[in-house]
C-alpha positions as CSV (number, residue, x, y, z in Angstrom):
1,M,-101.4,-98.0,-92.8
2,I,-102.2,-94.6,-91.6
3,R,-100.7,-91.8,-93.5
4,D,-99.6,-88.3,-92.1
5,E,-102.2,-86.5,-94.4
6,E,-105.0,-88.6,-93.1
7,V,-104.8,-87.3,-89.4
8,Y,-104.3,-84.1,-87.5
9,K,-102.7,-83.5,-84.1
10,I,-105.1,-83.0,-81.2
11,G,-102.9,-83.6,-78.2
12,Q,-100.3,-85.3,-76.3
13,L,-100.2,-88.2,-73.7
14,G,-98.8,-87.5,-70.3
15,K,-97.8,-89.9,-67.5
16,P,-99.6,-92.8,-66.4
17,H,-102.3,-92.5,-63.6
18,G,-103.0,-95.1,-61.3
19,V,-102.1,-98.9,-61.4
20,H,-104.8,-100.0,-63.9
21,G,-103.4,-98.6,-67.4
22,E,-104.8,-95.1,-67.3
23,I,-102.6,-92.3,-68.9
24,T,-103.2,-88.6,-69.0
25,F,-104.1,-86.8,-72.1
26,A,-103.8,-83.0,-72.7
27,F,-105.9,-82.0,-75.9
28,T,-106.5,-79.1,-77.9
29,T,-110.1,-80.3,-79.1
30,D,-112.5,-82.8,-78.0
31,V,-113.7,-83.9,-81.4
32,W,-113.0,-87.4,-80.4
33,D,-115.5,-87.2,-77.7
34,R,-117.9,-85.3,-79.8
35,V,-118.1,-88.2,-82.5
36,D,-117.8,-91.0,-80.1
37,A,-114.5,-92.2,-81.6
38,D,-113.7,-95.8,-80.9
39,Y,-109.9,-95.0,-81.3
40,L,-107.3,-92.4,-81.3
41,V,-104.0,-92.6,-83.3
42,L,-100.6,-92.3,-81.7
43,M,-97.2,-91.6,-83.2
44,V,-95.1,-94.4,-82.0
45,D,-91.5,-94.7,-83.3
46,G,-92.4,-92.6,-86.3
47,I,-95.4,-94.7,-87.2
48,L,-99.1,-93.7,-86.8
49,V,-100.8,-96.5,-84.7
50,P,-104.5,-96.7,-83.8
51,F,-105.2,-97.4,-80.2
52,F,-108.6,-98.4,-79.3
53,L,-110.2,-96.8,-76.3
54,E,-111.9,-98.8,-73.5
55,E,-112.9,-95.7,-71.6
56,Y,-112.0,-92.2,-70.7
57,R,-113.0,-89.4,-68.3
58,F,-112.4,-85.9,-68.3
59,R,-110.1,-84.0,-65.8
60,G,-110.8,-80.5,-67.0
61,E,-111.5,-78.5,-70.0
62,H,-108.4,-79.7,-71.7
63,S,-107.3,-82.9,-70.1
64,A,-108.8,-86.3,-69.6
65,L,-107.6,-89.8,-68.5
66,L,-107.6,-92.5,-71.2
67,K,-107.8,-96.2,-70.8
68,F,-106.9,-98.2,-73.9
69,V,-107.9,-101.9,-74.7
70,D,-105.4,-104.4,-73.5
71,L,-103.2,-101.9,-71.7
72,N,-103.9,-102.7,-67.9
73,S,-100.8,-101.6,-66.0
74,I,-98.5,-98.7,-65.5
75,E,-95.7,-100.5,-67.4
76,S,-97.9,-101.1,-70.4
77,V,-98.9,-97.2,-71.0
78,Q,-95.5,-95.8,-69.5
79,E,-93.9,-96.3,-72.9
80,F,-96.5,-94.1,-74.6
81,S,-95.8,-91.1,-72.2
82,G,-95.2,-88.0,-74.2
83,A,-96.7,-89.5,-77.4
84,E,-98.4,-87.2,-79.8
85,V,-102.1,-88.0,-80.5
86,Y,-103.8,-87.5,-83.7
87,F,-107.3,-87.9,-85.2
88,P,-108.6,-88.8,-88.6
89,Y,-110.0,-86.3,-90.8
90,A,-112.5,-88.8,-92.1
91,L,-114.0,-89.0,-88.7
92,T,-114.3,-85.2,-88.2
93,P,-117.7,-83.7,-88.7
94,D,-117.8,-81.1,-91.3
95,D,-121.1,-79.4,-90.3
96,D,-119.4,-76.7,-88.2
97,D,-116.1,-75.0,-88.9
98,S,-116.0,-73.1,-85.6
99,D,-115.2,-76.3,-83.7
100,Y,-111.8,-77.0,-85.6
101,T,-108.7,-75.9,-83.8
102,W,-106.1,-74.4,-85.7
103,G,-103.8,-77.6,-85.8
104,Y,-106.6,-79.2,-87.7
105,F,-105.3,-77.2,-90.9
106,E,-101.8,-78.8,-90.9
107,G,-101.4,-80.3,-94.3
108,F,-103.9,-78.0,-96.0
109,H,-102.7,-75.6,-98.8
110,I,-103.1,-72.0,-98.5
111,I,-104.3,-70.2,-101.7
112,D,-104.1,-66.4,-101.6
113,D,-106.6,-64.6,-104.0
114,K,-104.1,-62.6,-105.6
115,V,-100.8,-64.7,-105.5
116,G,-102.2,-68.1,-105.8
117,D,-100.9,-71.3,-104.1
118,L,-98.6,-70.0,-101.2
119,G,-97.7,-73.7,-100.2
120,K,-98.7,-76.3,-97.6
121,I,-99.1,-75.6,-93.9
122,V,-96.5,-77.8,-92.1
123,R,-96.9,-76.6,-88.6
124,V,-99.3,-74.3,-86.7
125,D,-97.5,-72.0,-84.1
126,N,-100.0,-71.3,-81.3
127,S,-97.5,-70.5,-78.6
128,T,-98.5,-66.8,-78.5
129,M,-101.7,-64.9,-78.9
130,N,-101.1,-64.5,-82.7
131,V,-101.5,-68.0,-84.1
132,L,-99.3,-68.5,-87.3
133,F,-99.4,-71.0,-90.1
134,E,-95.8,-72.0,-91.0
135,L,-95.5,-73.1,-94.8
136,E,-93.1,-75.5,-96.3
137,N,-90.9,-72.6,-97.4
138,G,-90.6,-71.2,-93.9
139,T,-93.2,-68.4,-94.5
140,L,-95.3,-67.4,-91.7
141,I,-98.9,-66.6,-92.3
142,P,-101.1,-65.1,-89.7
143,A,-104.2,-67.5,-88.8
144,V,-106.8,-64.8,-88.6
145,E,-110.4,-65.8,-89.4
146,T,-111.0,-62.5,-91.2
147,F,-108.3,-63.3,-93.7
148,I,-110.1,-66.8,-94.5
149,R,-112.5,-66.4,-97.3
150,N,-113.3,-70.4,-97.9
151,I,-112.2,-73.8,-96.5
152,D,-112.6,-76.8,-98.8
153,H,-112.1,-79.7,-96.4
154,E,-112.1,-82.4,-99.2
155,K,-109.4,-80.8,-101.2
156,R,-107.7,-79.5,-98.1
157,V,-107.5,-76.0,-99.1
158,V,-107.6,-72.8,-97.1
159,E,-108.6,-69.7,-99.4
160,M,-107.5,-66.5,-97.9
161,Q,-107.4,-62.8,-98.8
162,L,-104.1,-61.5,-97.3
163,P,-103.6,-57.8,-96.9
164,D,-101.4,-56.1,-99.4
165,G,-97.7,-56.3,-98.5
166,L,-98.0,-58.9,-96.0
167,L,-96.1,-61.5,-98.0
168,E,-93.3,-58.8,-98.4
169,V,-92.4,-58.6,-94.8
């Protein structure tokens, strides 16, 4: 069974395309293509389920058409329209931090150099130019690269040096 803490959100499925089981995919990172992944993980009825890729083709910088194994008709993929798509941390390359999207950090803990453990990131709000990490207790932390001192991918910790007074706002 795939657990929430083993994956991070990379996009969402859209509408079926054509009559042979293709479905649109809007993604925030192409990590699945860069590592030549065999599968993607979909959230289906609250359960994380792996779906194996038969083929895919890009339609733009942030969209693709996916064809999953054994899903060969509009009807077979239609029920997955709107499904969130996840990717396993274990398959993500750790050689270049610059290729990660902010969503990758959901589930990581933020450790401030002065305050200590601020809590776990439960959501990343990237709906505006100022990306925010939302913590379990509702605190919002700006996701600013200059605040980040270190990232421990194994321990899933982001060490930050936040400006004085930021947490008091």
